[in-house]
N, C-alpha and C positions, 0 to 999 in steps of 0.2 A: 615040607618044612623050607624055608629058605637061608642059606648063609650069608651074610649080609658083612659087608671088611668097613671097618671105622677108621676113621670117617669117612660118611656116606657123600658128604658135601664137604670137599677138600677144598681148600686154603682160601681165607678169609671170608667164614660163612658162619658168624657166633650169633649168641643167642636168640637160638633155633626155637620155635614158636609154633606146633605142629598140632593137626587137627585130620582126622580122618571123613570125609565125605562121599558116602558109598562107596565105590572100588576104589576110590582116591584117598592117598595120603600129600597132605598138602603140607611144605615147612619157609616160613619168612624168616629169614633173619636181618640183623642191622645192616644198613649203609655208611651211616655215618654220614662224611661230608661226601660222599661220593653220588652220583646219578649215576645206572638209575636207581631210583629211589627204594626202597625195601623190595629185595631180589625176593621171587618166591619160585620151590623148588616143588615137583609134584613124584611121585613113585606110586607104583601099584604093589609093588612086594617088597619095600623099605630097601632094599640093597640097592635099586637102580634108579637113579633118580637124575630128573633133566631140570631145565630153568624153563619156567611157564608164566613167565611175565612179573611185570611189578606194578608197586602203585603207583603210577602216576596220577602227577597233581598233588601229589602228599606234600608235598612243599608251594603253599601260595606263593604264587609267580615263578614258580621254578627256578629260585637262585640262594644259594646258601652262603651267597658272598659274603667276606670277612668273619663266617664263623673258623675258629681253630682248628687245626688238625685234630679230629680223633671228637670232633664236635658234631652237630647234627643229630640224624635220628639214630636214638638209642634204643635197644632192644623192644621192638614190635611186639606185639601180639595179635594173633589170628585166631578167630572163632568163627564159628556155624551153629545159626538158631536155629537149621531145618530148612532154612526160605534163603538166606543170605549168608555171605561171608563179612565178618565185623573186624577192624583193624583201627586198634590203636595202640600210640607212640607218641613221645616227645621227642621235640624238637631242642637240643642242648647249646644254646648259644654262648656259655662260660665254662670250660674246662679248666681242673685246679684252682678255682674260686670256692667260697662258701654258698654262694647262691648257686650256681648251675644257670640260672636264668634258663627256667625250662618250660616251656607250653606244652600241654597234652593235647593232642587232637584225636577224632572219629570219624571214620570214613568206612562204607559200605560199599558192597558189591555183589551182582546175583553171577557173574560168570568170574574165576577167579584172575583170568588176561585180560577181561574187558576194561569198562568204564567204572573208575570207583566216583562216589561221591564228592562234591566237596567240602573238605575235611572241615569240623567241626570244634571249635577250640572247647575242653571242656575242663572242671576242677585241675587242675596242677599241681597237685602238692610236690611232687619231685618225679624223679626219670623210671623206668622199667612201668607203666601203666601194663593193668591187665580187666579186661572183661570177663564177666563171668553171668551166662543165663542160668535162671532156672526157675522152672516152675513159671514163665512168662514174666520173669520179673531179672531188670538186665542193674547188674554190679560193676560199679569200677574202683577197682584194687587200686592204692598205689603206695610207692615209698614214701615218707612224711621225712623232709629234709629241716632240721631245724638250723639257720645259718646266722645265728646268735653266737656270740664270744663265748664260749665255754656250753654252747650247746650239741648237742651229737647230729652229725651231717644226717647219719642214717637212723632217725629218731622213731622207726615202728612202721607198721604195714598197717594202712587204714583203708575203709571202703566206706562208697556213697553209691546209696542206690540212686539211680536216673532214671528217670522218665524214658519210655524208649520211643516215642516219637519229639521231642523237646530236646533227649537228651540233659536237658534242666535237672538239680538234684531234686529227688524224689523226697530227701530226706536226710537227715542230720549226717553228717562225716562221723564216722566211727573207729576206734581205734583198737585193734583185732588182736595185737601182738605186739610187743617190746620183747628185745631179745640182749643179750649182754653182749652179744658176739653181732657183727656188722649182716644187715640181712636185709637182701634187695627180691627183686625179679619176682613177686608173688605170682603164683598162678593158683584156680581151685579146681576141684575136682571132686563129684560128687559121687559116692559110691556106698549104694544101700543106705543106710541112715546118719551115715557121717559126710560130714566135709573136710576135704583135706587139703591142707595149703601148703603148697609146696615153695620152698624158699634159697632164693641162690643167697649161700652163705660164705663169708670172710672175705668178700670181693673176688677179683676174675683175675685173678697172678695162681699163685702155686698154692694158696690158704686156700684155693676156691672150694666148691663143695654143696651138695642141695641137702637141706635139712626139710622135715617133714611136720605140719603140726594138724590137729583136728580137733573136729569141734561137732556138736551136735545141730548147730544153728551156722548160715552165715558167717552172723557178727560176733559168734562164740559163747562164751569164751573156748581156749584155744589151747590144748595140749601139748608140747613137745615132746618130740620123740628122743629117745635115748642117746640115740646113733646114727650119724649121717645115712641116708639112703644111697645117697655118692660120694665118692671123695677120693683124690690121688694125692693127698697134703701129705701122707705121711709115711709115703713109699717115693723116693726118686727115681728108679730103676721101673716103676711101670709105664710102659709107653705112651699111654695118653695123659698127659698131665693138665691142672687147670680145670679137670672135670667139675662142675656145675651147671646152674642155672636151666632146672630141669620142669620139663612136662609131660603128664602122664597123658598115654594115649589108650582107647580098651580097642582092641581088636574084633572082628567079624564075631569069631568063635569064642570071644571073652577073654581071651589073654591079653596081658596087659605091657605096653613099652614105655620106654622112660626116653625123651629125646635129650639130648643137653649137649653143650657146647663141650670138647677140649681142644687140645694142642699139643703139636709131635715135634717137640725140642730136639736141638744138636746141641753136642757135646761145645763147650769152648773151654778156652783159661778163664774167661770170666765167668763162669758156669753156662748153666744151660739155657739158650737162648731160643724161644718160638718167632723164624722167622716169616713161617705161613700164617702169623697168626691164629685166632680161635675158630674154628671148624666144628661143625656137624656131626655129632655120634649118635648112638642107638644102643638103648641095653633091655634084654628082657624082664620083665618086676613079674615076680609072684607077693602074694600076699599071704605073712604069716596068721599062726592059730589067735595071736590077739588082734588082728585087724593091721598090723603095720605093712606100707608095701614095701617089698624088697628085692636086689637083684637075684635071679633065677637062680645060678651060679656059686651063688654066695658072696660074703663079704661085702664091700663099699667099691671095690676098686674096678674101673671101667676096661670092659672086654674088647679086644679088637676082632675077634672073631667073634660073632653073635647068632644063633640061631634062630628064627622068627618063626611063627605059624603061619606062614604066608604062602601062597603059590608060588612058584617062581615063574617069570614071566622074560620075553625076551628082551634086553635091554631097548630104552627108548630112542628114537632119533633125535638128537640131542640137536639138531638144526630145526626141529619139527617148529618151535616159534621161533617168528623173523622180527624183529625192528628195526631194518635196513641193515646196507651195510657197518654204518654207526652204531650198531645197539647193542645188545650184550653179545660176546663177550667183552665188550667195548666200556668203557667207562672214562667219566669226566670226574672233576673235582670241582663241587661248588656249584654244578650247574652241567644238563646235557649240552652234547658238543652241538653248537647249532653252526648253520650256513654261514653266519659272515665271519666263521674261523676255522669252519671245518666243512670241508670240501670232499664228497666222495664220487663226482658227478663229473665233473673238468675231465679227468683222464680215466678212463676205463682201468679198475685195479688197482688204481693207486689210490691215498686221500691226502690230500692237499691243508695244510695247514697254514693260517697268517699267523706269524708272533705277535704276542701282547706281550704281558708282564713278564718279569723273569720270576725261578721257579720256587722262591720264598713267598711271592703272593698269596694273598688268600685271599683274590679279588678278579683276576682274570687271565687265568691260567690258559693255554692253550695249549692243553696237555689230555691223550689218551693213553690209556692203561688197560691191562688185564692181569688176571690174579695168577700170582706163581702156586701152584698148587702142589708140587712136590720138591725135597730136597736136590734133585739134581732137574734143571730145566738149562735149557738154550733158546736164547732171542735173538732174531736178527730181521735187519731191514735195510733194504737200499734205500738211501736218501739223494736228491737231486735238490742242490741249493745253490745261490750265490749271493755269499756275505759278503756284504763289505765295507762293515765297520764288525768292531769289539762289541755294540750293541746288538748285534743278530747272531742268532745261532739256531740250530735243528741238530735233531740227535737220535740218539737212545738214552729211555735210563732205568735206573733198577731203584725204583722207586716207592718210598714208606709213604714219605710226608714232606712239608717242604722244610722241615729240618733235618731230614733224612734220606739223601738218597746218592745214588751214583750215576755220573749224565757222561757220555762220549757224546761232544758237540761238534759239530760241524760249521767252524765260526772262522772270522779273520783275526790275524794277529800281526805285529810290526815285521820287519824284516828280521833275520836271525840278527842276535847278538846288539840290537838295537833295545832301548828302555821303552816300560810303557807313556806314552805320552800323546793319550789321546788320537786327534787324526793326524798327527803332525806328517805320517807316511804316505797316506792315503795317496796322492798323486803319484807318490815314488811306486807304488807296486803294492806293497804289504804282502802277505801269502795266506791262504787260504790251509786251514791246520785243522785236525782235529784235537781238541782240547778234553783230556781227563778229567774231571772233578769230583770229588767226594766231599760232600756235606753232611755236618755231625755236628747236631745242636747248632751253637751260636760258630762253628768255624767251619769257614770255606777250604778246602784244600788242591789247589792244580796239582795233580799228578803226573801228570804227564803231556808233550804238546807233539806233534807230527805233523810233517807239513804234506800236503797231495794236493793231487793236480785242481786247479779254479775249473770252477764249472763243471766237473766229471763227476760223474753218477759216483758214490763210494757206499761198499756194503757194510754195515758197523754189526756188532756181535757182540753178545755176552753169553758166557756159561758159568751157572752158579752148580758149588757141589757143595753141599751143608753150609759150613760157614765161607768158605772162599769164590770169590767172583772174581772171572775175570772178563778183558774185553779185549776187542779184538776187530780187522779190519781187515777186508781181501785185496790183495795186494797180485797181480797177476796169476788170478787162480788161487792165491795161496793166502792160509789166513797168516795174519801178522799181529803177535801181540803189543795192545798199547800197555805200558806202567807195568808195574807188578801186581802180583796177585792181592787183591782188597777184602776187607775183612764185611763179609757181607752180612752179619750175623750184627751187626749196628742195624741193621733194616729188620727192625724186630720189637716185638712189646716190650723186652726187656732192658733193650740198652737205656740210656740216658738218663737225666734227672725227672722228665716231664711224664704225666700219663700218655698210654700210648696205648691205643683199641684196636687199629685194625689190621695190616698185614701188607707183605711186600708183594709188586706187582714188575712189571715188565710192560714199557709202552715210551711213546714217540712224543718228543715234545720242539715247539717253535717259539722263539722271542725275539720282537723288536721292541727293546726299551725305547729309541726316541719316535719313528715312524710309524712305527703299527700298521706297515702293508710289505715289509718282507714276509715272501712266502716258499713252503719247501714243500717238494713231492714225495712219499715215503712207498715205498712200492715192496712186493712181495712181504710183507712182515707176518712172522711165524713165530711162535712161542711154543716148544716141545715142554712139556713135564715129565720125567719117566717117571714111573711108579716105584718103590721101592725096592731093592735089590733082594 
């Protein structure tokens, strides 16, 4: 037996789709607007997971420019047909509208970390597609979206048989199930003579859960279980909240597990906030006398510690799979890091960023970020740059999205006491400053300004403890605070009035709004995330 500790993939790893192939387990998760697209982790014991690559080319043209925050690739579904891996996913280009404007694609590969085929668009009824392989036949499952006024945006689960060679429809689309509650994320598994349809119920927030239906054929009819398989919505004290979006996997010895998403909230005066986003967890499953799946330890609440019937193995080498100095765990919004603006070769041990658009852009960020995986974390980097105008900046960011971030920037400002009058002070010198900025939806606030030496390298840092974030810089070997304690919980799924689905990150950013030529060098970046106390 192996004891695993949930979440098994920590920090912004939602909507896990898990399969077993031989001695390995693979889990694909949503990437939304971030590159690399569709990260994949692997494990041999379900307890220790390592990055195993991603689906390169999932976005044709390798750009999601213009896609809103929390748009992009939603809920990929990974499957194995005995010869190759299949991945289906939707690219969602409209968030918070009736339409979603989603395109669904299918791609395949013989090696999980190798080359994937050029994605082919298939029927795109909605987001959260899945593929089901059954006796040589291939089925596409999907949520049906009804965008019409008065229509149900979550209007049921549909299935279409696809031709395995062409991916064209091999028959009509059929309605499998409609439910009075919101259901999405369909996954099918066959056990004996039953087809089990797993559904993500109640949305992806604190009301989330996993509901099961079953039928004797792929196309139904389906009867719905009278209780959830998994949820934490009825008990806010459960450590893993938002539990839902599940997939069943059979182990070699005949036992079963459920992969699912969950979140670890921090308490704030405004209520629980999940700054780390939604993460990947696993539960042990058994089957009751009537043939329904149940959590092995009873009830429907997710457990933090779970014993599973695998053989413990040593933790894998976390850097075994390499994509270069700007690959994982680095991530870029809406595109891969490109040598035209992100260079790790000009100065060994440093990353040089060429400034482009501002932080609110959906088009041409010069931003690299890494996932924050625990509620206690510290980020640090040394910045060397010579900004000569207020339109140039480079610094350290705690990032959720273009409408939610905290940034400590090395930039230019007028002499102390002078007003903001554009460039009138340029010939008179001006100052090099650290500028602490807080962005919260439609409001951008300058929190603090500290003068530093022009041209000298400066080490910047940020410390996160639960809902608190503190910024600092190093002067004469000592940490000097910049501004007050800030509310890190604003960088969460749960703050604000708009839909949010990702998770907080720490990273580096360069901006040059006018010339797009200003460069900044970043050295010694570190992000340390402390496990729970």
